[in-house]
DSSP file (Angstrom, degrees, kcal/mol; ACC not computed):
  #  RESIDUE AA STRUCTURE BP1 BP2  ACC     N-H-->O    O-->H-N    N-H-->O    O-->H-N    TCO  KAPPA ALPHA  PHI   PSI    X-CA   Y-CA   Z-CA
    1    1 A M              0   0    0      0, 0.0     0, 0.0     0, 0.0     0, 0.0   0.000 360.0 360.0 360.0 127.7   17.7   -9.6   25.5
    2    2 A P        -     0   0    0      0, 0.0     2,-0.1     0, 0.0     0, 0.0  -0.226 360.0 -96.9 -67.9 160.3   14.9   -8.0   23.3
    3    3 A S        -     0   0    0      1,-0.1     2,-0.4     3,-0.0     0, 0.0  -0.390  32.3-125.4 -72.9 155.9   12.5  -10.1   21.4
    4    4 A Q        -     0   0    0     -2,-0.1     2,-0.6     0, 0.0    -1,-0.1  -0.870  24.3-114.3-103.2 136.7   13.1  -10.8   17.7
    5    5 A W        +     0   0    0     -2,-0.4     3,-0.1     1,-0.2    42,-0.0  -0.593  40.3 172.6 -70.2 114.8   10.3  -10.1   15.2
    6    6 A E        -     0   0    0     -2,-0.6    43,-1.9     1,-0.3     2,-0.3   0.895  52.1 -38.5 -91.7 -48.6    9.2  -13.5   13.9
    7    7 A Q  E     -a   49   0A   0     41,-0.3     2,-0.5    40,-0.1    -1,-0.3  -0.988  43.3-114.1-171.2 159.1    6.2  -12.8   11.8
    8    8 A I  E     -a   50   0A   0     41,-2.1    43,-3.2    -2,-0.3     2,-0.5  -0.925  33.5-140.8-101.3 133.5    3.0  -10.9   11.2
    9    9 A V  E     -a   51   0A   0     -2,-0.5     2,-0.5    41,-0.2    43,-0.2  -0.876  15.3-166.0-102.0 128.4   -0.1  -13.0   11.4
   10   10 A V  E     -a   52   0A   0     41,-3.2    43,-2.2    -2,-0.5     2,-0.2  -0.952  16.4-135.4-117.7 122.7   -2.9  -12.2    8.9
   11   11 A D  E     +a   53   0A   0     -2,-0.5     2,-0.4    41,-0.2    43,-0.2  -0.538  33.4 178.9 -70.6 139.5   -6.4  -13.6    9.3
   12   12 A A  E     -a   54   0A   0     41,-2.4    43,-2.4    -2,-0.2    45,-0.1  -0.999  41.5-144.9-148.5 141.7   -7.7  -15.0    6.1
   13   13 A E  S    S+     0   0    0     -2,-0.4    -1,-0.1     1,-0.3    41,-0.1   0.916 109.8  21.7 -69.0 -41.3  -10.8  -16.7    4.7
   14   14 A D  S  > S-     0   0    0      1,-0.1     4,-2.4    -3,-0.1    -1,-0.3  -0.803  74.1-177.9-127.3  88.2   -8.5  -18.6    2.3
   15   15 A P  H  > S+     0   0    0      0, 0.0     4,-2.7     0, 0.0     5,-0.2   0.862  80.5  52.1 -56.8 -40.4   -5.0  -18.6    3.7
   16   16 A A  H  > S+     0   0    0     19,-0.2     4,-2.2     2,-0.2     5,-0.2   0.924 113.5  44.1 -64.7 -43.8   -3.4  -20.6    0.8
   17   17 A R  H  > S+     0   0    0      2,-0.2     4,-1.8     1,-0.2    -1,-0.2   0.922 116.7  44.9 -66.9 -43.2   -4.8  -18.2   -1.8
   18   18 A L  H  X S+     0   0    0     -4,-2.4     4,-2.4     2,-0.2     5,-0.2   0.897 112.3  52.2 -71.2 -40.4   -4.0  -15.1    0.1
   19   19 A A  H  X S+     0   0    0     -4,-2.7     4,-2.5    -5,-0.3    -1,-0.2   0.897 110.0  49.0 -57.4 -45.4   -0.5  -16.3    0.9
   20   20 A R  H  X S+     0   0    0     -4,-2.2     4,-1.9    -5,-0.2    -1,-0.2   0.856 109.3  52.9 -65.6 -33.8    0.2  -17.0   -2.7
   21   21 A W  H  X S+     0   0    0     -4,-1.8     4,-2.2     2,-0.2    -2,-0.2   0.947 113.5  41.6 -63.5 -48.3   -1.0  -13.6   -3.7
   22   22 A W  H  X S+     0   0    0     -4,-2.4     4,-2.4     2,-0.2     6,-0.3   0.851 110.5  58.3 -72.9 -31.6    1.3  -11.8   -1.2
   23   23 A A  H  X>S+     0   0    0     -4,-2.5     5,-2.2    -5,-0.2     4,-0.9   0.923 111.4  42.3 -59.4 -42.3    4.2  -14.2   -2.1
   24   24 A A  H  <5S+     0   0    0     -4,-1.9    -2,-0.2     3,-0.2    -1,-0.2   0.873 113.4  52.0 -72.1 -38.4    3.8  -13.1   -5.7
   25   25 A A  H  <5S+     0   0    0     -4,-2.2    -2,-0.2     1,-0.2    -1,-0.2   0.845 122.7  30.4 -66.4 -33.3    3.4   -9.4   -4.8
   26   26 A L  H  <5S-     0   0    0     -4,-2.4    -1,-0.2    -5,-0.1    -2,-0.2   0.450 105.7-118.3-100.8  -3.8    6.5   -9.5   -2.6
   27   27 A D  T  <5 +     0   0    0     -4,-0.9    -3,-0.2    -5,-0.2     2,-0.2   0.908  65.7 146.8  58.0  43.7    8.6  -12.1   -4.4
   28   28 A Y      < -     0   0    0     -5,-2.2     2,-0.3    -6,-0.3    14,-0.2  -0.523  42.3-126.4 -97.2 169.7    8.5  -14.2   -1.3
   29   29 A V  E     -B   41   0A   0     12,-3.1    12,-2.1    -2,-0.2     2,-0.5  -0.874  21.7-110.0-117.0 153.7    8.5  -18.0   -1.0
   30   30 A I  E     +B   40   0A   0     -2,-0.3    10,-0.3    10,-0.2     3,-0.1  -0.723  34.9 175.1 -81.3 124.3    6.2  -20.3    0.8
   31   31 A V  E     +     0   0A   0      8,-2.6     2,-0.3    -2,-0.5     9,-0.2   0.571  67.1  14.2-108.8 -13.7    8.2  -21.8    3.7
   32   32 A D  E     -B   39   0A   0      7,-1.2     7,-2.8     2,-0.1     2,-0.4  -0.919  60.3-174.1-160.9 134.3    5.4  -23.8    5.4
   33   33 A E  E     +B   38   0A   0     -2,-0.3     5,-0.2     5,-0.2    -3,-0.0  -0.961  10.8 164.4-136.4 120.2    1.9  -24.9    4.4
   34   34 A Q  E >   -B   37   0A   0      3,-3.5     3,-0.7    -2,-0.4    -2,-0.1  -0.778  53.6 -94.4-120.1 167.4   -0.6  -26.5    6.5
   35   35 A P  T 3  S+     0   0    0      0, 0.0   -19,-0.2     0, 0.0     3,-0.1   0.843 123.0  24.7 -54.7 -35.6   -4.3  -26.9    5.9
   36   36 A D  T 3  S+     0   0    0      1,-0.2    18,-2.6   -21,-0.1     2,-0.3   0.329 125.3  40.5-114.7   7.2   -5.3  -23.8    7.9
   37   37 A E  E <   -BC  34  53A   0     -3,-0.7    -3,-3.5    16,-0.2     2,-0.4  -0.982  52.3-172.3-157.4 147.4   -2.1  -21.7    7.7
   38   38 A V  E     -BC  33  52A   0     14,-2.0    14,-3.4    -2,-0.3     2,-0.4  -1.000  11.0-154.8-138.3 131.6    0.7  -20.8    5.3
   39   39 A E  E     -BC  32  51A   0     -7,-2.8    -8,-2.6    -2,-0.4    -7,-1.2  -0.918   9.6-171.6-111.4 139.7    3.8  -18.9    6.0
   40   40 A I  E     +BC  30  50A   0     10,-2.5    10,-2.5    -2,-0.4     2,-0.3  -0.935   7.7 170.2-124.9 146.4    5.8  -16.8    3.5
   41   41 A R  E     -B   29   0A   0    -12,-2.1   -12,-3.1    -2,-0.3     8,-0.1  -0.951  49.2-104.3-145.8 168.6    9.2  -15.2    3.7
   42   42 A R  S    S-     0   0    0      6,-0.5     2,-0.3     4,-0.4     5,-0.1   0.904 109.6 -10.8 -58.3 -42.1   11.8  -13.4    1.5
   43   43 A S  S >  S-     0   0    0      3,-0.5     3,-2.0   -15,-0.1    -1,-0.2  -0.953  81.6 -99.0-151.8 163.5   13.8  -16.7    1.8
   44   44 A A  T 3  S+     0   0    0     -2,-0.3    -2,-0.1     1,-0.3   -13,-0.0   0.760 122.8  39.6 -61.4 -26.3   13.3  -19.8    4.0
   45   45 A D  T 3  S+     0   0    0      2,-0.0     2,-0.5    -4,-0.0    -1,-0.3   0.220  97.5  94.1-103.9  10.8   16.0  -18.6    6.5
   46   46 A Q    <   -     0   0    0     -3,-2.0    -3,-0.5     2,-0.1    -4,-0.4  -0.930  68.1-123.5-117.3 119.3   15.1  -14.9    6.5
   47   47 A L  S    S+     0   0    0     -2,-0.5     2,-0.1    -6,-0.1   -40,-0.1  -0.632  72.2  57.9 -95.5 158.7   12.7  -13.4    9.2
   48   48 A P        -     0   0    0      0, 0.0    -6,-0.5     0, 0.0   -41,-0.3   0.598  65.5-176.6 -82.1 167.3   10.2  -11.9    9.5
   49   49 A G  E     -a    7   0A   0    -43,-1.9   -41,-2.1    -8,-0.1     2,-0.5  -0.683  26.9-120.6-116.1 172.5    7.6  -13.8    7.8
   50   50 A L  E     -aC   8  40A   0    -10,-2.5   -10,-2.5   -43,-0.2     2,-0.5  -0.989  25.0-160.9-113.6 124.2    3.9  -13.4    7.0
   51   51 A L  E     -aC   9  39A   0    -43,-3.2   -41,-3.2    -2,-0.5     2,-0.6  -0.939   1.6-158.8-109.6 120.0    1.7  -16.1    8.5
   52   52 A F  E     -aC  10  38A   0    -14,-3.4   -14,-2.0    -2,-0.5     2,-0.3  -0.881  15.0-175.6 -99.5 116.3   -1.7  -16.5    6.9
   53   53 A G  E     -aC  11  37A   0    -43,-2.2   -41,-2.4    -2,-0.6   -16,-0.2  -0.853  30.8-100.1-117.1 147.9   -4.2  -18.3    9.3
   54   54 A R  E     +a   12   0A   0    -18,-2.6   -41,-0.2    -2,-0.3   -40,-0.1  -0.422  44.1 161.2 -71.1 133.5   -7.8  -19.4    8.6
   55   55 A D        -     0   0    0    -43,-2.4   -41,-0.1    -2,-0.2    -2,-0.0  -0.844  25.1-158.8-150.5 111.2  -10.5  -17.1   10.0
   56   56 A P        +     0   0    0      0, 0.0     2,-0.2     0, 0.0   -43,-0.1   0.617  61.5 106.4 -73.4 -10.2  -13.9  -17.6    8.3
   57   57 A E  S    S-     0   0    0    -45,-0.1     2,-0.2     1,-0.1    -2,-0.1  -0.486  74.7-122.3 -70.5 133.0  -15.1  -14.2    9.5
   58   58 A V        -     0   0    0     -2,-0.2     2,-0.1     1,-0.1    -1,-0.1  -0.543  29.6-105.5 -76.0 137.6  -15.3  -11.7    6.7
   59   59 A K        +     0   0    0     47,-0.3    -1,-0.1    -2,-0.2     3,-0.1  -0.437  44.8 168.6 -61.0 129.7  -13.2   -8.4    7.1
   60   60 A K        +     0   0    0     -2,-0.1     2,-0.3     1,-0.1    -1,-0.1   0.628  50.3  39.9-123.7 -20.1  -15.5   -5.6    8.0
   61   61 A V  S    S-     0   0    0      1,-0.1    -1,-0.1     0, 0.0     3,-0.1  -0.827  91.9 -75.4-127.9 166.8  -13.4   -2.6    9.2
   62   62 A K        -     0   0    0     -2,-0.3    -1,-0.1     1,-0.1    -2,-0.1  -0.259  58.9 -99.6 -57.3 144.8  -10.2   -0.8    8.3
   63   63 A N        -     0   0    0      1,-0.1    -1,-0.1    -4,-0.0     3,-0.1  -0.360  16.7-149.8 -65.2 146.2   -7.0   -2.6    9.4
   64   64 A R  S    S+     0   0    0      1,-0.2     2,-0.4    -3,-0.1    -1,-0.1   0.640  89.8  32.5 -85.2 -22.0   -5.3   -1.4   12.6
   65   65 A L  S    S+     0   0    0     44,-0.0     2,-0.3     2,-0.0    -1,-0.2  -0.992  74.9 173.6-134.9 140.9   -2.0   -2.5   11.2
   66   66 A H        -     0   0    0     -2,-0.4     2,-0.3    -3,-0.1    44,-0.2  -0.968  30.3-109.4-148.1 165.4   -0.9   -2.5    7.6
   67   67 A I  E     -d  110   0B   0     42,-0.6    44,-2.2    -2,-0.3     2,-0.5  -0.746  22.4-153.0 -93.5 138.6    2.1   -3.1    5.3
   68   68 A D  E     -d  111   0B   0     -2,-0.3     2,-0.4    42,-0.2    44,-0.2  -0.958   9.8-160.3-106.8 131.8    3.8   -0.2    3.4
   69   69 A L  E     -d  112   0B   0     42,-3.0    44,-3.4    -2,-0.5   -43,-0.0  -0.898   4.4-163.3-106.3 137.8    5.5   -1.1    0.2
   70   70 A R        +     0   0    0     -2,-0.4    44,-0.1    42,-0.2    46,-0.1  -0.816  15.7 178.9-124.9  94.5    8.2    1.1   -1.3
   71   71 A P        -     0   0    0      0, 0.0     3,-0.3     0, 0.0    45,-0.2  -0.369  40.6-118.4 -82.5 169.0    8.9    0.3   -4.9
   72   72 A D  S    S+     0   0    0      1,-0.3     2,-0.4    43,-0.1    43,-0.2   0.742 110.9  32.7 -73.5 -23.4   11.3    2.0   -7.2
   73   73 A D     >  -     0   0    0      1,-0.1     4,-2.4    41,-0.1    -1,-0.3  -0.851  68.3-171.9-138.5 101.3    8.4    3.0   -9.5
   74   74 A Q  H  > S+     0   0    0     -2,-0.4     4,-3.0    -3,-0.3     5,-0.2   0.903  85.1  50.8 -59.1 -47.8    5.1    3.6   -7.6
   75   75 A E  H  > S+     0   0    0      1,-0.2     4,-2.2     2,-0.2    -1,-0.2   0.928 113.4  44.8 -57.9 -49.7    2.9    4.0  -10.7
   76   76 A A  H  > S+     0   0    0      2,-0.2     4,-2.4     1,-0.2    -1,-0.2   0.884 113.8  49.9 -62.2 -41.4    4.2    0.7  -12.3
   77   77 A E  H  X S+     0   0    0     -4,-2.4     4,-3.0     2,-0.2     5,-0.2   0.912 109.4  50.8 -65.6 -44.2    3.9   -1.2   -9.0
   78   78 A V  H  X S+     0   0    0     -4,-3.0     4,-2.5     1,-0.2     5,-0.2   0.944 112.1  48.5 -57.9 -45.5    0.3    0.0   -8.4
   79   79 A E  H  X S+     0   0    0     -4,-2.2     4,-2.3    -5,-0.2    -2,-0.2   0.920 111.3  49.3 -61.4 -43.5   -0.6   -1.1  -11.9
   80   80 A R  H  X S+     0   0    0     -4,-2.4     4,-1.4     1,-0.2    -2,-0.2   0.934 112.5  47.1 -63.6 -43.6    1.0   -4.5  -11.4
   81   81 A L  H  <>S+     0   0    0     -4,-3.0     5,-2.5     1,-0.2     4,-0.5   0.870 111.8  50.2 -65.1 -37.1   -0.8   -5.1   -8.1
   82   82 A L  H ><5S+     0   0    0     -4,-2.5     3,-1.1    -5,-0.2    -1,-0.2   0.892 108.4  53.2 -67.4 -37.7   -4.1   -4.0   -9.5
   83   83 A D  H 3<5S+     0   0    0     -4,-2.3    -1,-0.2     1,-0.2    -2,-0.2   0.831 106.4  54.8 -62.9 -31.4   -3.5   -6.4  -12.4
   84   84 A M  T 3<5S-     0   0    0     -4,-1.4    -1,-0.2    -5,-0.2    -2,-0.2   0.589 134.1 -85.1 -78.6 -12.4   -2.9   -9.1   -9.8
   85   85 A G  T < 5S+     0   0    0     -3,-1.1    -3,-0.2    -4,-0.5    -2,-0.1   0.426  84.5 131.8 121.7  -0.8   -6.3   -8.5   -8.1
   86   86 A A      < -     0   0    0     -5,-2.5     2,-0.3    -6,-0.1    -1,-0.3  -0.326  38.0-157.0 -70.7 165.8   -5.7   -5.6   -5.7
   87   87 A R  E     -E  103   0B   0     16,-1.9    16,-2.7    17,-0.1     2,-0.1  -0.971  24.9 -91.3-140.7 158.8   -8.1   -2.7   -5.7
   88   88 A H  E     -E  102   0B   0     -2,-0.3     2,-0.4    14,-0.2    14,-0.3  -0.389  41.8-158.0 -67.2 148.0   -8.0    0.8   -4.7
   89   89 A A        -     0   0    0     12,-2.1     2,-0.7    21,-0.1    12,-0.2  -0.994  11.0-149.9-135.3 133.4   -9.1    1.5   -1.1
   90   90 A D        +     0   0    0     -2,-0.4    12,-0.0     1,-0.1    -2,-0.0  -0.887  27.4 158.2-101.7 110.2  -10.4    4.7    0.5
   91   91 A I  S    S-     0   0    0     -2,-0.7    -1,-0.1     3,-0.1   -29,-0.0   0.125  77.2 -83.5-114.9  19.0   -9.6    4.9    4.2
   92   92 A G  S    S+     0   0    0      2,-0.0    -2,-0.1    -3,-0.0     0, 0.0   0.623  86.1 138.7  91.2  19.3  -10.0    8.8    4.2
   93   93 A Q        -     0   0    0      1,-0.1     3,-0.2     2,-0.0     6,-0.1   0.696  49.8-142.4 -69.2 -20.6   -6.5    9.5    3.0
   94   94 A G        -     0   0    0      1,-0.2     3,-0.4     2,-0.1    -1,-0.1  -0.124  26.5 -82.7  78.7 175.6   -7.5   12.3    0.6
   95   95 A D  S    S+     0   0    0      1,-0.2    -1,-0.2     3,-0.0    -2,-0.0   0.528 114.2  70.0 -94.5  -8.2   -6.0   13.1   -2.8
   96   96 A D  S    S+     0   0    0     -3,-0.2    -1,-0.2     2,-0.0    -2,-0.1   0.098  71.4 106.8-104.1  21.8   -3.0   15.0   -1.7
   97   97 A V        -     0   0    0     -3,-0.4    -4,-0.0     2,-0.2    -3,-0.0  -0.740  69.8-130.1-101.7 152.3   -0.9   12.2   -0.1
   98   98 A P  S    S+     0   0    0      0, 0.0    16,-0.6     0, 0.0     2,-0.3   0.258  84.2  71.0 -86.2  14.5    2.2   10.7   -1.7
   99   99 A W  E    S- F   0 113B   0     14,-0.2     2,-0.5    -6,-0.1    14,-0.2  -0.865  71.9-133.2-125.1 162.0    1.1    7.1   -1.3
  100  100 A V  E     - F   0 112B   0     12,-2.2    12,-2.5    -2,-0.3     2,-0.6  -0.957  16.4-144.3-113.9 127.9   -1.6    4.9   -2.8
  101  101 A V  E     + F   0 111B   0     -2,-0.5   -12,-2.1   -12,-0.2     2,-0.3  -0.823  27.2 170.0 -94.5 126.1   -3.9    2.8   -0.6
  102  102 A L  E     -EF  88 110B   0      8,-3.0     8,-2.6    -2,-0.6     2,-0.4  -0.814  24.3-137.0-124.4 169.0   -4.8   -0.5   -2.1
  103  103 A A  E     -EF  87 109B   0    -16,-2.7   -16,-1.9    -2,-0.3     6,-0.2  -0.990  18.3-127.2-127.2 139.5   -6.5   -3.6   -0.7
  104  104 A D    >   -     0   0    0      4,-2.3     3,-2.5    -2,-0.4   -17,-0.1  -0.139  48.7 -79.8 -73.1 178.7   -5.5   -7.2   -1.3
  105  105 A P  T 3  S+     0   0    0      0, 0.0    -1,-0.1     0, 0.0   -87,-0.0   0.709 134.7  47.1 -57.4 -19.8   -8.1   -9.8   -2.6
  106  106 A E  T 3  S-     0   0    0      2,-0.1   -47,-0.3   -88,-0.1   -20,-0.0   0.335 124.5-100.8-103.9   6.1   -9.5  -10.2    0.9
  107  107 A G    <   +     0   0    0     -3,-2.5     2,-0.5     1,-0.3   -21,-0.0   0.582  68.4 150.2  90.1  13.1   -9.7   -6.4    1.6
  108  108 A N        -     0   0    0    -46,-0.1    -4,-2.3     1,-0.0    -1,-0.3  -0.680  43.2-130.0 -78.9 123.3   -6.7   -5.9    3.7
  109  109 A E  E     + F   0 103B   0     -2,-0.5   -42,-0.6    -6,-0.2     2,-0.3  -0.418  33.3 166.5 -76.9 147.6   -5.4   -2.4    3.1
  110  110 A F  E     -dF  67 102B   0     -8,-2.6    -8,-3.0   -44,-0.2     2,-0.4  -0.965  26.9-123.2-151.6 158.3   -1.8   -1.6    2.3
  111  111 A C  E     -dF  68 101B   0    -44,-2.2   -42,-3.0    -2,-0.3     2,-0.6  -0.839   3.9-153.6-112.2 143.1    0.1    1.4    1.0
  112  112 A V  E     -dF  69 100B   0    -12,-2.5   -12,-2.2    -2,-0.4   -42,-0.2  -0.961  27.8-156.3-108.3 111.1    2.3    1.8   -2.0
  113  113 A L  E     - F   0  99B   0    -44,-3.4   -14,-0.2    -2,-0.6     3,-0.1  -0.418  20.2 -96.4 -85.9 162.0    4.7    4.6   -1.2
  114  114 A A        -     0   0    0    -16,-0.6    -1,-0.1    10,-0.4   -41,-0.1  -0.382  51.1 -90.5 -66.4 153.7    6.6    6.8   -3.5
  115  115 A A        -     0   0    0    -43,-0.2     2,-0.2     1,-0.1    -1,-0.1  -0.324  46.4-102.9 -62.9 146.7   10.2    6.0   -4.3
  116  116 A R        -     0   0    0    -45,-0.2     2,-0.3   -46,-0.1    -1,-0.1  -0.473  36.0-140.7 -66.7 143.7   12.8    7.4   -2.1
  117  117 A S        -     0   0    0      3,-1.0     6,-0.2    -2,-0.2     3,-0.1  -0.754  16.4-123.4-104.0 154.0   14.6   10.4   -3.6
  118  118 A K  S    S+     0   0    0     -2,-0.3    -1,-0.1     1,-0.2    -2,-0.0   0.809 114.6  52.7 -65.3 -28.9   18.3   11.0   -3.2
  119  119 A E  S    S+     0   0    0      1,-0.3    -1,-0.2     2,-0.1    -3,-0.0   0.825 125.1  23.3 -74.5 -31.8   17.5   14.5   -1.8
  120  120 A N    >   +     0   0    0     -3,-0.1     3,-1.9     1,-0.1    -3,-1.0  -0.639  66.4 169.8-136.7  74.8   15.1   13.0    0.8
  121  121 A P  T 3  S+     0   0    0      0, 0.0    -1,-0.1     0, 0.0    -3,-0.1   0.673  81.2  50.7 -64.9 -17.3   16.0    9.3    1.5
  122  122 A A  T 3  S+     0   0    0     -6,-0.0    -6,-0.0    -5,-0.0    -2,-0.0   0.255  81.6 140.0-103.5  13.6   13.7    9.2    4.5
  123  123 A A    <         0   0    0     -3,-1.9    -3,-0.0    -6,-0.2     0, 0.0  -0.231 360.0 360.0 -61.5 142.8   10.6   10.6    2.7
  124  124 A A              0   0    0    -11,-0.0   -10,-0.4    -8,-0.0    -1,-0.2   0.406 360.0 360.0 -75.6 360.0    7.2    9.1    3.4
């Protein structure tokens, strides 16, 4: 039997703050909160989750794994996330890509993809 994807673990200087930021960004809920880790999910009984654990080390390099978000309106979502405290990130993507690279308040990069079109539902 194959494994089930339980969660992605994100190292954070302030797990509670970063978990709350991502919960608001994704419309997730906090399902468990301990002093050094906080887990969020779409709903309490729905996997996978994001688990934010304390790591006092400051992030220094580009992530090796990142989250892609696909909103219905890329421009509006980028603006909303920037208003929440995200910032633009340059990871060498150039200006001709159909996604926007942002970083969360602790510098973790993620992408906001263009909406899927009816003509090309699998588009990046």
